[in-house]
PATOR-825125 format. One record per atom (N, C-alpha, C): x, y, z. Coordinates in steps of 0.001 Angstrom, whole numbers, plus 500000, padded with zeros to 6 digits. Atoms other than C-alpha are relative to their C-alpha. Example, Ala and Ser with C-alpha at 12.3 -4.5 7.8 and 13.67 -1.06 7.14 Angstrom:
BEGIN
500890498810500000512300495500507800500900501200500000499180498810499940513670498940507140499230501090500730
This chain:
BEGIN
501105499558499154504333483792481484498808499061499818501151500887500085501386481585482307498815500734499377501218499379500516497976482190480757499329500803501111500652499116499043496174485067482476498501500033499748501433499767500130492474485334483156499791501382499399500105498799500824491187488043480837499747501282500781500450498771499344489554490538483209500188499894501506499925499852498544490436491600486744499154501209500383500870498909499534487689493660488376500546500522501332499341499421498834489150496048490902499155501099500617500585498894499245487759498329493610501139500645500781498902499259499387490338500937494643499401501019500960500651499203498962489353502559497927500875501192500369499363498782499510490377506173498502499133500520501140500802499634498835489234506988502012500899500561501086499270499424498878490246508790505172500069498994501138499896500920498866491609506610507970499429500636501271500394499525498668490355506874511535501279500035500828498665499852499444493499508238513117500094499486501439499661500507498670494939506390516126498892499131500606501119500794499468491895504104516446499817498765499125500050501205500832492292500563515147498601499393499961501346500583499996488794499475516197499079500742499042500835499217500905487042502326514407500517499897498567499431500139501334489458502026511478499628498679499353500405501309500520488709498328511110498521500005499639501443499926500276484970499000511319499742500735498691500169499245501247485265501594508539500470499175498815499483500826501096487389499255506412499004498912499619500962501076500277484846496429506750498750500548499312501155499371500642482011498790505827500304500319498530499610499678501371483900499939502724500161498736499157499909501270500715484651496332501766498615499507499613501379500414500300480939495513502011499410500844498869500516499114501052480099498554499876500617499649498656499323500333501252482719497685497259499523498664499457500375501354500416481586494049497187498697499966499223501264499952500752478198495091495788500258500023498491499657499954501431479982495660492443500754498752499546499390501298500331481476492120492552501447500136499515498594499923500421485181493029492378500733498698500308499091501093499678487931490430492331501017500425501059498938499461499155490339492679494230499562501343500565500273498732499326489815495471496783501315500490500599498701499451499594492771497771497527499803501227500884500018498874499062493263500151500482501379500665500043498735499244499997495968502820501040500979499548501082498925500175499013499154502867503089499481500319501403500261499728498581498719502601506881498545500396500262501399499630499787494931502733506635499566499726501439500226500280498576494828501153510089501356500094500692500937499016499450495435503168512273500249501422499499499811498676500572496238506069509930501469500392499888498650499480500229499314507915508686500147501314500789499913498815499125500404510448511380500831501124499378499297498975500775501484513076508851500288501215500887499646498765499315503362516018510364500416499843501443499688500194498593503961514473513788501456499554500170498610500369499713507433514090515355500116499026501164499988500833498796506516512109518496501121500417500958499012499454499077509010514340520310501448499752499613498620500270500400512074513165518377500658501250499425499110499028500635514845515661517616501349499318499862498694500635500196518383514910516480500733499936501339499229500199498776520220513447519480499197499923501274500799500011498761517294513557521906498536499824499644501441500055500217513545513409522360499303500730501148500806499339498980510867515327524257499008498983500549500785501069499387509055513105526722498507500138499750501438499868500254505635514580525908499563499261498739500344500760501195505826512742522592499836498512500255500024501435499744506154509317524215498577499444500131501361500557499926502457508856525148499276499970498655500601500052501329501442509717521578500529498802499223499425501172500674503870507092520241499393498726500570500577501198499386502552504551522761498548499817499563501387500087500481498997505359521683499974499439498584499930500537501360499964504704518062500413498534500028499581501391499824501737501506519135498808499125500409501141500782499513498625500311520991498964499776498910500993500103501066496534500888517872500570499410498716499431500802501077498934499083515536499605498543500237500587501334499871498013495471514860501021498896499772499185501198500144499657492083515210499410499152498875500428500841501127499530489780512172500548498583500201501462499907499974497763487420512467499505500417501378500589499546498748495461488768515142498513500205499817501464499856500082491822489627515881499543500924498875500391499094501091491774492476513357500130499307498646499842500699501278493174490402510512499014498838499876501023501064500057490773487585511472498709500532499384501230499424500548487858489908510680500155500343498519499761499728501419489425491001507401499983498701499192500015501298500680489955487343506474498573499488499838501407500416500085486304486611507255499288500749498874500635499198501050485246489456504954500422499514498613499525500513501297487404488087502122499331498679499658500689501269500242485905484617502517498545500239499622501423499729500229482379486023502642499748500542498598500205499358501306482773488132499503500819499333498883499131500705500952485298485826497803500823501011499190499165498970500617487766488646497098501438499879500487498663499683499530491443489389497259499946501392500635499963498715499298492223492250499649501444500412500223498714499398499672495254494532499910499739501113501008500281499062498909495373496504503173501305500504500608498845499390499354497961498946504508499772500145501493500139499969498538498585498687508254501315500435500648498839499922499132500951499673511000500037498688500768499897501341499418502120496227512074500864500042501258499249500136498749503232495530515642500575498591500077499370501310499949505752492713515857499556499261501257500529500763498884504496489918518085501050499727501075498941500320499053507883489375519743500731501214500539499233498830499585509504492798519881499066501192500184500794498785499859508338496347520554500041500882498773499835499201501210508938497474516984498738500012499152501089499842500955506420498747514458500569499947498589499611500060501403506525498193510692498864500540499146500953499536501004504804499978507837499808498838499030500190501273500706503276496881506244498787500032499090501149500224500863500941495794503494499699498506499984500379501411499986499000492556503778499060499724498832500919500468501034497256490608501039499315498751500519500821501126499557494439488204501875499294499438498782500604500620501182493091485693499355498524499689500230501449500224499873489443484721498683499623498875500952500276501042499008489750481723501021500249500505501413499768499418498680490621484071503857501374499718500572498630500244499560494316483210504010500847501255499809499044498907500148496886485898504691501137499497499123498968500432500942499229485613501738501307500670500398498766499403499510502321487762501848499717501192500918499963498752499237502962490422504482501285500699499584498833499255500466505262493003502961500268501149500959499575498906499133507150495248505392500865500971499190499270498983500763508486498517504006501498499895500266498561500206499905512188498122503289500703501141500722499316498829499457513244501644504192498989501117500243500866498847499718510911504078505952500686501295499557499476498798500637511314507516504412500162501131501006499766498845499143512888510412506307499708499693501457500280500164498572511544510822509821499011498883500298500749501230499744509273507813509333500854498992500766499088500980499409512349505943510582499974500014501521500109499986498540511677507046514176498729499295500470501252500673499640508283505307514074500043498533499591500025501362500532508719502199511909501429499529499699498694500575500266511686499860511563500156499576498556499717500603501305513380498582508413499457498578499982500480501373500139511837495372507116501093499014500376499078501082499674513465492278508596499530498676499392500530501153500735511365489876506495498934500547499056501054499550500904508686490009503803500476501056499029499397498969500839510925491847501362499242500207498686500642499869501311509383491126497951499012498856499757500937501116500210506506488674498379499013500312498885501057499869501001504057488077495543498969498911500238501096500955499918500715486296495429499673499522498596500377500570501291499916483955492574498489500083499862501432499814500210496496484934491221499640499554498586500382500320501384494457484054488114500451501049498987499591498898500884495709487389486702501512500192500019498548499909499924499390486721487363500479500314501402499389499712498703501758487658490156499592501393500479500429498731499409500484490410492478500861500282501228499181499618498860502674492295494935499946501490500224500069498578499658503307495685496487501375500545500358498958499185499401505903498324497144499307501206500599500700498980499235504925500942499700500652501362499780499604498598500127505181504644498849501358500124499296498736499694500674508805505697498118500866498773499738499294501197500449509974502083497842500022499940498473500067500030501461508891502545494240501036500902499342498888499217500534511717505075493839501317499229500091498795500837499881514212502247494553500059499098498766500019500757501256515109500904491076500194498500500187499735501423499826516455497593492342498818499293500667501202500595499398513354497007494468498956499723498928500937500237501090511223497424491372500402498775499188499531501124500797513384494977489457499782498682500743500242501215499222513043492475492306498587499476499773501369500423500315509297492448491597499868499627498528500079500322501428509723492500487809500527498587499738499418501330500193511897489379488075499008498888500356501004500988499603508928487614489677498777500035499084501070499975500991506719488462486699498763500750500444501163499292499453504487490964488495499143500594498883500968499420500933501359491922486549499121501044500668500788499062499205499470493746489322500914500585501081499037499310499136501796496249491029499197500963500880500800499201499075500038497654494108500913500961500749499189498980499342501376500903495542499170500758501031500620499214498932499865501952498884500939501158500339499085498880499822501210505469499424499273501223500531500520498699499549500768509040500665500686501081499175499334499076500925502021510926497603498953500726499158501057499267500707499598513608496431500568501147499167499342498950500775501933515528494126500089499597498536499974500315501437502180515770490316501221499188499588498806500764500349505725514380490250499770498492500177500316501419499774504399511101491668499186499445498839500795500459501144501881510867488851500897499732498794499051500259501084504753511164486383500741498689500243499209501191499671506687508443488202499207498718499775500755501255500089503871505895488282499715499620498549500159500308501422503296506195484544501269499349499459498738500597500423506960505469484002500131498563500495499825501333499419506944502471486358499100498989499302500908500911500702503885500920484706500555499659498623499462500215501351505503501360481277501303499208500056498737500709499835508882500130482499499770498524500304500231501366499566507520497018484195498979499251499192501049500613500815504768496364481639498998499281500896500951500524499032502284495890484455498956501076500286500980499026499528499172497549485859500493500571501328499584499320498779500142500126488495498755500501500722501186499643499213497483500463491199500445500984501068499543498895499165498094503811492861498959500285501076500983499950498920496346503698496239500400501046501029499712498893499090496401507009498089498784500245500887501063499770499025494279508405500903499694501479500150500362498654499556492509511495502142500365500123501476499785499673498582493745513034505401499626501457500205500338498624499644492179516140506919500523500306501405499506499601498681493463518110509888499008499649501097501027500272498996490167517554511671499946498538500419500058501423499657490749513785511694500953499624501132499074500309498911493549513992514288499275500087501351500604499900498668492499513277517889500327501336500655499821498672499398492038516494519856500915499974501212499247500080498751493931515221522898501426499497499825498595500329500188497319514519521322500874501006500743499104499167499205500337515963523128500828500959499149499221499132500899501567517966520106499059500924499230500981499177500726498777520479519298500630501005499055499353499016500868501266522944517812500379499382498660499661500665501255502315520353515196498769499830499120501238500184500756498731519701514183499467501349499516500538498678500319497816523387514180500550500560498694499378499410501190500245524264511378499700499202498733500323500785501186498957521533509038498905500679499182501119499483500796496722522539506118498736499216500316501258500700499743493060521637506375499938498672499254499905501249500760493566519046503619501461499571500022498617500424499792496723517245504712500483499146498839499667500824501166496687514659501901498794499968499078501094499802500961494609515126498734499599498729499263500325501204500754494592511562497445500727499968498674499402500159501325495162511088493729500029498562499530500025501419500367494366507373493538499580499819498547500274500259501412494285505942490025500606498659499616499412501222500550495228502954487876500622500341498655499270499754501239497794503032485068500224498675499289499858501252500743498003500437482281501463499749499608498603500335500305501177498683481019500667500877498949499416499060500959501671501353478335500159501400500596499830498719499329501684504183480903498837500946499866501202499169500151498142505456480279499034499750501154500989500148498936495456506090482870498862499077499560501255500751500120492800503405483121498902500796500699500881499081499288491160505658485703500798501244500354499327498739499685492048509321486181500132500174501512499852499760498562493350510494489588498775500685500597501106499413499242490673511340492148500605500825501132499420499075499030491432514352494336498957500495501000500725499220498987490113515833497588498677499398500454501234500618499539487368513320498323500185498499500158500057501446499880486605509807499408499229499436498813500689500630501118485640507503496567500519498579499832499575501326500420485705503849495599500061500021498476499749499937501433487184503665492099499905498579499442500216501334500566486004500730490002500583499952498585499451500168501343487711499369486912500053498518499654499758501345500519487937496278484739501310500042499214498672499982500610491545495587483818500104498897498953499787500949501085492245493908480471501393499402500174498711500573499648494993491573481636500792499514498790499249500404501199495877490533478084500897501117499496499084498912500342497503493951477760501408499726500517498677500227499405500337492695479961500899499215499048499110500690500948501759490002477641500124500720498666499923499274501270500880492096474578501022501132500069499092498861499864502922495009475950501467499592500006498622500464499896506032492854476274500621499685498638499479500294501330506425492461472521501326500706499742498790499254500284509018495224472298500847500300501231499244499701498780510078495575475951499624499012501092500164500939498891510495492821478528501316500028500752498687499652499451513210494067480867500643498892500820499383501163499363513719490756482645499983498804499051500048501045501025513359488768479415500851500390498818499218499778501220514340489558475843500696501352499959499328498705499983515293493172476677501003500099501147499010500042498929517714492096479415501350499534499455498656500504500308521455491418479305500571499369501277499527500626498758522019488968482194501483499674499989498551500214500052525568488414480944500775501226500453499354498744499616526297492047481795499436500533501320500683499435498840523734493060484426499170498927500685500731501020499260522297490880487165499652500546501386500425499631498664520276491559490328499897498741500857500081501094499034520805489205493261499259500505501231500842499583498887518154489438495989500138498979501135499909500870498835518729488015499482498675500093500749501327499972499387515241487117500740499923499163501273500007500807498783516301485088503791499469500812501161
């Protein structure tokens, strides 16, 4: 492992997206970046699908074997508010990164420039304003599969930073053991997890993953309230049955030994600030380095096809 810069200053943004509105969502994201930048972070992290929001509870009219046509205009509205990468929205995010000299991790619904497909994606932008990797979610979970496609590229990209390799797995991708190992093999030190998991079992899982991978786990969740859904969607009965607090958040950071650097934040918007002691990463590998001295490549081997 190369020498790591000692301290990574992070701003972890737990905020409510502006549902189905990429322009307002981008405006809110830029405002939050400006606010976070006052504390001089090195890295600013946003949740899964922050632009244009995670449509929790919606079916878009899909049922097994058929679909209800009233759901199609809602899907098209979500499609119209998903963003092409690169595009005018990412140009503004890149400008903000250059201005503040920060790394940025942002969850988006990505619209493919050539096809009509959407992807649940996470983009990382460097301090020079360059889009580094775009990671598309490998396997959308459950009925997410009727909205977003399986990744066809950007499987396990990492960004080389002064603090080591930085990459992301989105939400339940982190429950895929081989996907985790694909990142561990690349020496990941900053494991970013944009997600919508506000349950105690997830908190148990992220402590395990941080301890397993001997990396910092950045758990980036969001707030969603029922009142944030547009009033003119074509599925009012689906929205009506949702709880007032649809997603409670729970964003936090876990160190390489599985301990909270910052405790989970629930039921509110907040920017969580922390200084990560990056020397904990190599120190933690003394007794466990699962792709190094604690591996048995003669017996077990992971082959990843990244073409």
